[in-house]
PDB file of N, CA, C and O in Angstrom:
ATOM      1  N   MET A   1      12.279   4.892 -28.889  1.00  0.00           N
ATOM      2  CA  MET A   1      11.869   5.698 -27.736  1.00  0.00           C
ATOM      3  C   MET A   1      10.380   5.410 -27.479  1.00  0.00           C
ATOM      4  O   MET A   1       9.549   5.368 -28.387  1.00  0.00           O
ATOM      5  N   LYS A   2      10.113   5.224 -26.233  1.00  0.00           N
ATOM      6  CA  LYS A   2       8.729   4.993 -25.813  1.00  0.00           C
ATOM      7  C   LYS A   2       8.226   6.314 -25.191  1.00  0.00           C
ATOM      8  O   LYS A   2       9.028   7.075 -24.651  1.00  0.00           O
ATOM      9  N   GLU A   3       6.909   6.595 -25.260  1.00  0.00           N
ATOM     10  CA  GLU A   3       6.436   7.822 -24.692  1.00  0.00           C
ATOM     11  C   GLU A   3       4.973   7.545 -24.154  1.00  0.00           C
ATOM     12  O   GLU A   3       4.269   6.615 -24.549  1.00  0.00           O
ATOM     13  N   LYS A   4       4.624   8.443 -23.235  1.00  0.00           N
ATOM     14  CA  LYS A   4       3.361   8.427 -22.525  1.00  0.00           C
ATOM     15  C   LYS A   4       2.751   9.818 -22.476  1.00  0.00           C
ATOM     16  O   LYS A   4       3.426  10.722 -21.983  1.00  0.00           O
ATOM     17  N   LEU A   5       1.544  10.066 -22.942  1.00  0.00           N
ATOM     18  CA  LEU A   5       0.918  11.281 -22.835  1.00  0.00           C
ATOM     19  C   LEU A   5       0.312  11.508 -21.486  1.00  0.00           C
ATOM     20  O   LEU A   5      -0.577  10.761 -21.076  1.00  0.00           O
ATOM     21  N   LEU A   6       0.746  12.475 -20.809  1.00  0.00           N
ATOM     22  CA  LEU A   6       0.242  12.735 -19.432  1.00  0.00           C
ATOM     23  C   LEU A   6      -1.009  13.626 -19.391  1.00  0.00           C
ATOM     24  O   LEU A   6      -1.962  13.396 -18.648  1.00  0.00           O
ATOM     25  N   ILE A   7      -0.938  14.631 -20.219  1.00  0.00           N
ATOM     26  CA  ILE A   7      -2.114  15.562 -20.331  1.00  0.00           C
ATOM     27  C   ILE A   7      -2.094  16.115 -21.741  1.00  0.00           C
ATOM     28  O   ILE A   7      -0.991  16.368 -22.225  1.00  0.00           O
ATOM     29  N   ASP A   8      -3.139  16.323 -22.424  1.00  0.00           N
ATOM     30  CA  ASP A   8      -3.122  16.740 -23.820  1.00  0.00           C
ATOM     31  C   ASP A   8      -3.670  18.142 -24.060  1.00  0.00           C
ATOM     32  O   ASP A   8      -3.961  18.515 -25.196  1.00  0.00           O
ATOM     33  N   GLY A   9      -3.803  18.880 -23.036  1.00  0.00           N
ATOM     34  CA  GLY A   9      -4.306  20.261 -23.176  1.00  0.00           C
ATOM     35  C   GLY A   9      -5.792  20.332 -22.874  1.00  0.00           C
ATOM     36  O   GLY A   9      -6.262  21.419 -22.538  1.00  0.00           O
ATOM     37  N   GLU A  10      -6.520  19.327 -22.961  1.00  0.00           N
ATOM     38  CA  GLU A  10      -7.908  19.230 -22.570  1.00  0.00           C
ATOM     39  C   GLU A  10      -7.928  19.108 -21.135  1.00  0.00           C
ATOM     40  O   GLU A  10      -7.056  18.478 -20.536  1.00  0.00           O
ATOM     41  N   ALA A  11      -9.025  19.768 -20.479  1.00  0.00           N
ATOM     42  CA  ALA A  11      -9.191  19.829 -19.008  1.00  0.00           C
ATOM     43  C   ALA A  11      -9.354  18.396 -18.517  1.00  0.00           C
ATOM     44  O   ALA A  11     -10.156  17.651 -19.080  1.00  0.00           O
ATOM     45  N   THR A  12      -8.641  17.997 -17.516  1.00  0.00           N
ATOM     46  CA  THR A  12      -8.726  16.722 -16.871  1.00  0.00           C
ATOM     47  C   THR A  12      -9.138  16.990 -15.402  1.00  0.00           C
ATOM     48  O   THR A  12      -8.281  17.413 -14.626  1.00  0.00           O
ATOM     49  N   GLN A  13     -10.302  16.784 -15.014  1.00  0.00           N
ATOM     50  CA  GLN A  13     -10.803  17.110 -13.706  1.00  0.00           C
ATOM     51  C   GLN A  13     -10.524  18.629 -13.435  1.00  0.00           C
ATOM     52  O   GLN A  13     -10.063  19.017 -12.362  1.00  0.00           O
ATOM     53  N   ASP A  14     -10.814  19.411 -14.413  1.00  0.00           N
ATOM     54  CA  ASP A  14     -10.571  20.871 -14.447  1.00  0.00           C
ATOM     55  C   ASP A  14      -9.215  21.337 -14.387  1.00  0.00           C
ATOM     56  O   ASP A  14      -8.982  22.530 -14.190  1.00  0.00           O
ATOM     57  N   MET A  15      -8.220  20.412 -14.557  1.00  0.00           N
ATOM     58  CA  MET A  15      -6.823  20.773 -14.680  1.00  0.00           C
ATOM     59  C   MET A  15      -6.532  21.073 -16.157  1.00  0.00           C
ATOM     60  O   MET A  15      -6.844  20.265 -17.032  1.00  0.00           O
ATOM     61  N   ILE A  16      -5.938  22.228 -16.424  1.00  0.00           N
ATOM     62  CA  ILE A  16      -5.718  22.623 -17.845  1.00  0.00           C
ATOM     63  C   ILE A  16      -4.257  22.685 -18.211  1.00  0.00           C
ATOM     64  O   ILE A  16      -3.926  22.733 -19.396  1.00  0.00           O
ATOM     65  N   MET A  17      -3.372  22.686 -17.236  1.00  0.00           N
ATOM     66  CA  MET A  17      -1.892  22.793 -17.689  1.00  0.00           C
ATOM     67  C   MET A  17      -1.109  22.392 -16.401  1.00  0.00           C
ATOM     68  O   MET A  17      -1.484  22.631 -15.253  1.00  0.00           O
ATOM     69  N   CYS A  18       0.035  21.746 -16.764  1.00  0.00           N
ATOM     70  CA  CYS A  18       1.046  21.366 -15.705  1.00  0.00           C
ATOM     71  C   CYS A  18       2.308  22.168 -15.935  1.00  0.00           C
ATOM     72  O   CYS A  18       2.669  22.466 -17.073  1.00  0.00           O
ATOM     73  N   HIS A  19       2.991  22.523 -14.823  1.00  0.00           N
ATOM     74  CA  HIS A  19       4.160  23.362 -14.921  1.00  0.00           C
ATOM     75  C   HIS A  19       5.274  22.708 -14.025  1.00  0.00           C
ATOM     76  O   HIS A  19       4.957  22.010 -13.063  1.00  0.00           O
ATOM     77  N   TYR A  20       6.490  22.931 -14.336  1.00  0.00           N
ATOM     78  CA  TYR A  20       7.678  22.518 -13.588  1.00  0.00           C
ATOM     79  C   TYR A  20       7.659  21.080 -13.123  1.00  0.00           C
ATOM     80  O   TYR A  20       7.697  20.820 -11.920  1.00  0.00           O
ATOM     81  N   PRO A  21       7.600  20.148 -14.041  1.00  0.00           N
ATOM     82  CA  PRO A  21       7.683  18.752 -13.718  1.00  0.00           C
ATOM     83  C   PRO A  21       8.991  18.275 -13.181  1.00  0.00           C
ATOM     84  O   PRO A  21      10.055  18.766 -13.557  1.00  0.00           O
ATOM     85  N   ALA A  22       8.904  17.260 -12.247  1.00  0.00           N
ATOM     86  CA  ALA A  22      10.125  16.640 -11.844  1.00  0.00           C
ATOM     87  C   ALA A  22       9.749  15.160 -11.719  1.00  0.00           C
ATOM     88  O   ALA A  22       8.606  14.815 -11.419  1.00  0.00           O
ATOM     89  N   ALA A  23      10.776  14.267 -11.967  1.00  0.00           N
ATOM     90  CA  ALA A  23      10.411  12.791 -12.005  1.00  0.00           C
ATOM     91  C   ALA A  23      11.505  12.065 -11.368  1.00  0.00           C
ATOM     92  O   ALA A  23      12.645  12.521 -11.280  1.00  0.00           O
ATOM     93  N   ILE A  24      11.117  10.864 -10.900  1.00  0.00           N
ATOM     94  CA  ILE A  24      12.055   9.952 -10.312  1.00  0.00           C
ATOM     95  C   ILE A  24      11.531   8.493 -10.651  1.00  0.00           C
ATOM     96  O   ILE A  24      10.330   8.226 -10.675  1.00  0.00           O
ATOM     97  N   GLU A  25      12.493   7.610 -10.899  1.00  0.00           N
ATOM     98  CA  GLU A  25      12.156   6.211 -11.241  1.00  0.00           C
ATOM     99  C   GLU A  25      12.587   5.393 -10.021  1.00  0.00           C
ATOM    100  O   GLU A  25      13.682   5.569  -9.487  1.00  0.00           O
ATOM    101  N   PHE A  26      11.683   4.483  -9.593  1.00  0.00           N
ATOM    102  CA  PHE A  26      11.849   3.591  -8.423  1.00  0.00           C
ATOM    103  C   PHE A  26      11.111   2.321  -8.695  1.00  0.00           C
ATOM    104  O   PHE A  26       9.905   2.300  -8.942  1.00  0.00           O
ATOM    105  N   ASP A  27      11.874   1.263  -8.643  1.00  0.00           N
ATOM    106  CA  ASP A  27      11.337  -0.113  -8.641  1.00  0.00           C
ATOM    107  C   ASP A  27      10.336  -0.273  -9.851  1.00  0.00           C
ATOM    108  O   ASP A  27       9.207  -0.727  -9.662  1.00  0.00           O
ATOM    109  N   GLY A  28      10.759   0.095 -11.044  1.00  0.00           N
ATOM    110  CA  GLY A  28       9.926  -0.063 -12.174  1.00  0.00           C
ATOM    111  C   GLY A  28       8.798   0.892 -12.401  1.00  0.00           C
ATOM    112  O   GLY A  28       8.023   0.755 -13.348  1.00  0.00           O
ATOM    113  N   MET A  29       8.708   1.894 -11.496  1.00  0.00           N
ATOM    114  CA  MET A  29       7.610   3.006 -11.623  1.00  0.00           C
ATOM    115  C   MET A  29       8.279   4.257 -11.886  1.00  0.00           C
ATOM    116  O   MET A  29       9.378   4.492 -11.384  1.00  0.00           O
ATOM    117  N   LEU A  30       7.665   5.103 -12.667  1.00  0.00           N
ATOM    118  CA  LEU A  30       8.084   6.497 -12.868  1.00  0.00           C
ATOM    119  C   LEU A  30       7.063   7.391 -12.137  1.00  0.00           C
ATOM    120  O   LEU A  30       5.869   7.311 -12.425  1.00  0.00           O
ATOM    121  N   TYR A  31       7.496   8.204 -11.233  1.00  0.00           N
ATOM    122  CA  TYR A  31       6.647   9.178 -10.549  1.00  0.00           C
ATOM    123  C   TYR A  31       7.033  10.602 -11.031  1.00  0.00           C
ATOM    124  O   TYR A  31       8.166  11.057 -10.875  1.00  0.00           O
ATOM    125  N   VAL A  32       6.037  11.263 -11.615  1.00  0.00           N
ATOM    126  CA  VAL A  32       6.130  12.650 -12.101  1.00  0.00           C
ATOM    127  C   VAL A  32       5.194  13.515 -11.331  1.00  0.00           C
ATOM    128  O   VAL A  32       3.982  13.300 -11.286  1.00  0.00           O
ATOM    129  N   ILE A  33       5.812  14.533 -10.709  1.00  0.00           N
ATOM    130  CA  ILE A  33       5.026  15.552  -9.919  1.00  0.00           C
ATOM    131  C   ILE A  33       5.130  16.846 -10.672  1.00  0.00           C
ATOM    132  O   ILE A  33       6.162  17.118 -11.285  1.00  0.00           O
ATOM    133  N   ALA A  34       4.109  17.643 -10.648  1.00  0.00           N
ATOM    134  CA  ALA A  34       4.150  19.011 -11.236  1.00  0.00           C
ATOM    135  C   ALA A  34       3.110  19.875 -10.626  1.00  0.00           C
ATOM    136  O   ALA A  34       2.116  19.384 -10.090  1.00  0.00           O
ATOM    137  N   THR A  35       3.322  21.170 -10.698  1.00  0.00           N
ATOM    138  CA  THR A  35       2.279  22.117 -10.263  1.00  0.00           C
ATOM    139  C   THR A  35       1.157  22.070 -11.397  1.00  0.00           C
ATOM    140  O   THR A  35       1.435  21.798 -12.565  1.00  0.00           O
ATOM    141  N   ALA A  36      -0.059  22.341 -10.983  1.00  0.00           N
ATOM    142  CA  ALA A  36      -1.120  22.210 -11.867  1.00  0.00           C
ATOM    143  C   ALA A  36      -1.951  23.518 -11.810  1.00  0.00           C
ATOM    144  O   ALA A  36      -2.122  24.098 -10.737  1.00  0.00           O
ATOM    145  N   SER A  37      -2.467  23.976 -12.981  1.00  0.00           N
ATOM    146  CA  SER A  37      -3.368  25.098 -13.054  1.00  0.00           C
ATOM    147  C   SER A  37      -4.797  24.556 -13.278  1.00  0.00           C
ATOM    148  O   SER A  37      -5.011  23.559 -13.967  1.00  0.00           O
ATOM    149  N   TYR A  38      -5.735  25.248 -12.675  1.00  0.00           N
ATOM    150  CA  TYR A  38      -7.181  24.723 -12.758  1.00  0.00           C
ATOM    151  C   TYR A  38      -8.002  25.847 -13.308  1.00  0.00           C
ATOM    152  O   TYR A  38      -7.697  27.024 -13.117  1.00  0.00           O
ATOM    153  N   LYS A  39      -9.095  25.450 -14.023  1.00  0.00           N
ATOM    154  CA  LYS A  39      -9.912  26.530 -14.705  1.00  0.00           C
ATOM    155  C   LYS A  39     -11.217  26.815 -13.921  1.00  0.00           C
ATOM    156  O   LYS A  39     -11.848  27.835 -14.196  1.00  0.00           O
ATOM    157  N   ARG A  40     -11.632  26.014 -13.008  1.00  0.00           N
ATOM    158  CA  ARG A  40     -12.847  26.254 -12.214  1.00  0.00           C
ATOM    159  C   ARG A  40     -12.622  27.437 -11.346  1.00  0.00           C
ATOM    160  O   ARG A  40     -11.517  27.674 -10.858  1.00  0.00           O
ATOM    161  N   GLU A  41     -13.729  28.221 -11.142  1.00  0.00           N
ATOM    162  CA  GLU A  41     -13.714  29.421 -10.344  1.00  0.00           C
ATOM    163  C   GLU A  41     -13.241  29.180  -8.947  1.00  0.00           C
ATOM    164  O   GLU A  41     -12.515  30.007  -8.394  1.00  0.00           O
ATOM    165  N   ASP A  42     -13.640  28.030  -8.329  1.00  0.00           N
ATOM    166  CA  ASP A  42     -13.179  27.816  -6.956  1.00  0.00           C
ATOM    167  C   ASP A  42     -11.827  27.226  -6.800  1.00  0.00           C
ATOM    168  O   ASP A  42     -11.353  27.010  -5.684  1.00  0.00           O
ATOM    169  N   LEU A  43     -11.152  26.944  -7.991  1.00  0.00           N
ATOM    170  CA  LEU A  43      -9.726  26.440  -8.014  1.00  0.00           C
ATOM    171  C   LEU A  43      -8.843  27.399  -8.779  1.00  0.00           C
ATOM    172  O   LEU A  43      -8.008  26.952  -9.565  1.00  0.00           O
ATOM    173  N   LYS A  44      -8.993  28.711  -8.581  1.00  0.00           N
ATOM    174  CA  LYS A  44      -8.153  29.597  -9.377  1.00  0.00           C
ATOM    175  C   LYS A  44      -6.611  29.527  -9.157  1.00  0.00           C
ATOM    176  O   LYS A  44      -5.811  29.883 -10.022  1.00  0.00           O
ATOM    177  N   SER A  45      -6.278  29.076  -8.019  1.00  0.00           N
ATOM    178  CA  SER A  45      -4.837  28.912  -7.769  1.00  0.00           C
ATOM    179  C   SER A  45      -4.193  27.631  -8.349  1.00  0.00           C
ATOM    180  O   SER A  45      -4.901  26.827  -8.954  1.00  0.00           O
ATOM    181  N   ARG A  46      -2.991  27.440  -8.198  1.00  0.00           N
ATOM    182  CA  ARG A  46      -2.292  26.204  -8.534  1.00  0.00           C
ATOM    183  C   ARG A  46      -2.341  25.253  -7.473  1.00  0.00           C
ATOM    184  O   ARG A  46      -2.449  25.603  -6.298  1.00  0.00           O
ATOM    185  N   GLY A  47      -2.258  23.972  -7.868  1.00  0.00           N
ATOM    186  CA  GLY A  47      -2.182  22.884  -6.971  1.00  0.00           C
ATOM    187  C   GLY A  47      -1.025  21.979  -7.465  1.00  0.00           C
ATOM    188  O   GLY A  47      -0.091  22.434  -8.125  1.00  0.00           O
ATOM    189  N   ALA A  48      -1.132  20.676  -7.114  1.00  0.00           N
ATOM    190  CA  ALA A  48      -0.105  19.790  -7.499  1.00  0.00           C
ATOM    191  C   ALA A  48      -0.753  18.546  -8.097  1.00  0.00           C
ATOM    192  O   ALA A  48      -1.912  18.261  -7.792  1.00  0.00           O
ATOM    193  N   VAL A  49      -0.080  17.838  -8.893  1.00  0.00           N
ATOM    194  CA  VAL A  49      -0.643  16.609  -9.573  1.00  0.00           C
ATOM    195  C   VAL A  49       0.512  15.555  -9.548  1.00  0.00           C
ATOM    196  O   VAL A  49       1.663  15.928  -9.771  1.00  0.00           O
ATOM    197  N   LEU A  50       0.242  14.328  -9.296  1.00  0.00           N
ATOM    198  CA  LEU A  50       1.245  13.235  -9.267  1.00  0.00           C
ATOM    199  C   LEU A  50       0.800  12.189 -10.342  1.00  0.00           C
ATOM    200  O   LEU A  50      -0.286  11.613 -10.265  1.00  0.00           O
ATOM    201  N   PHE A  51       1.614  11.997 -11.250  1.00  0.00           N
ATOM    202  CA  PHE A  51       1.382  10.871 -12.263  1.00  0.00           C
ATOM    203  C   PHE A  51       2.251   9.718 -11.820  1.00  0.00           C
ATOM    204  O   PHE A  51       3.425   9.919 -11.508  1.00  0.00           O
ATOM    205  N   THR A  52       1.718   8.541 -11.784  1.00  0.00           N
ATOM    206  CA  THR A  52       2.419   7.327 -11.540  1.00  0.00           C
ATOM    207  C   THR A  52       2.365   6.400 -12.723  1.00  0.00           C
ATOM    208  O   THR A  52       1.283   5.957 -13.107  1.00  0.00           O
ATOM    209  N   ILE A  53       3.484   6.099 -13.304  1.00  0.00           N
ATOM    210  CA  ILE A  53       3.467   5.420 -14.552  1.00  0.00           C
ATOM    211  C   ILE A  53       4.273   4.034 -14.379  1.00  0.00           C
ATOM    212  O   ILE A  53       5.437   4.012 -13.978  1.00  0.00           O
ATOM    213  N   ASP A  54       3.601   2.975 -14.693  1.00  0.00           N
ATOM    214  CA  ASP A  54       4.296   1.628 -14.674  1.00  0.00           C
ATOM    215  C   ASP A  54       5.074   1.479 -15.967  1.00  0.00           C
ATOM    216  O   ASP A  54       4.520   1.375 -17.061  1.00  0.00           O
ATOM    217  N   LEU A  55       6.441   1.474 -15.777  1.00  0.00           N
ATOM    218  CA  LEU A  55       7.311   1.483 -16.963  1.00  0.00           C
ATOM    219  C   LEU A  55       7.159   0.148 -17.748  1.00  0.00           C
ATOM    220  O   LEU A  55       7.491   0.108 -18.933  1.00  0.00           O
ATOM    221  N   LYS A  56       6.690  -0.886 -17.144  1.00  0.00           N
ATOM    222  CA  LYS A  56       6.504  -2.161 -17.865  1.00  0.00           C
ATOM    223  C   LYS A  56       5.360  -2.028 -18.928  1.00  0.00           C
ATOM    224  O   LYS A  56       5.333  -2.794 -19.891  1.00  0.00           O
ATOM    225  N   ASN A  57       4.403  -1.040 -18.746  1.00  0.00           N
ATOM    226  CA  ASN A  57       3.353  -0.915 -19.645  1.00  0.00           C
ATOM    227  C   ASN A  57       3.634   0.008 -20.780  1.00  0.00           C
ATOM    228  O   ASN A  57       2.777   0.221 -21.639  1.00  0.00           O
ATOM    229  N   LEU A  58       4.820   0.564 -20.806  1.00  0.00           N
ATOM    230  CA  LEU A  58       5.123   1.490 -21.894  1.00  0.00           C
ATOM    231  C   LEU A  58       5.591   0.660 -23.126  1.00  0.00           C
ATOM    232  O   LEU A  58       5.903   1.229 -24.172  1.00  0.00           O
TER     233      LEU A  58
END
């Protein structure tokens, strides 16, 4: 089994957590979208994040 770490709990551009992921594979790419929580004061609400993973690189 191959795996890829998308986020490790450390803030990434002030993103601290992802929720409710959904994924689709198309043409050798895996697209994962999720809601995201942010820690900065001006980003207190949730947003979205899209991870694009080239499956050939796993």
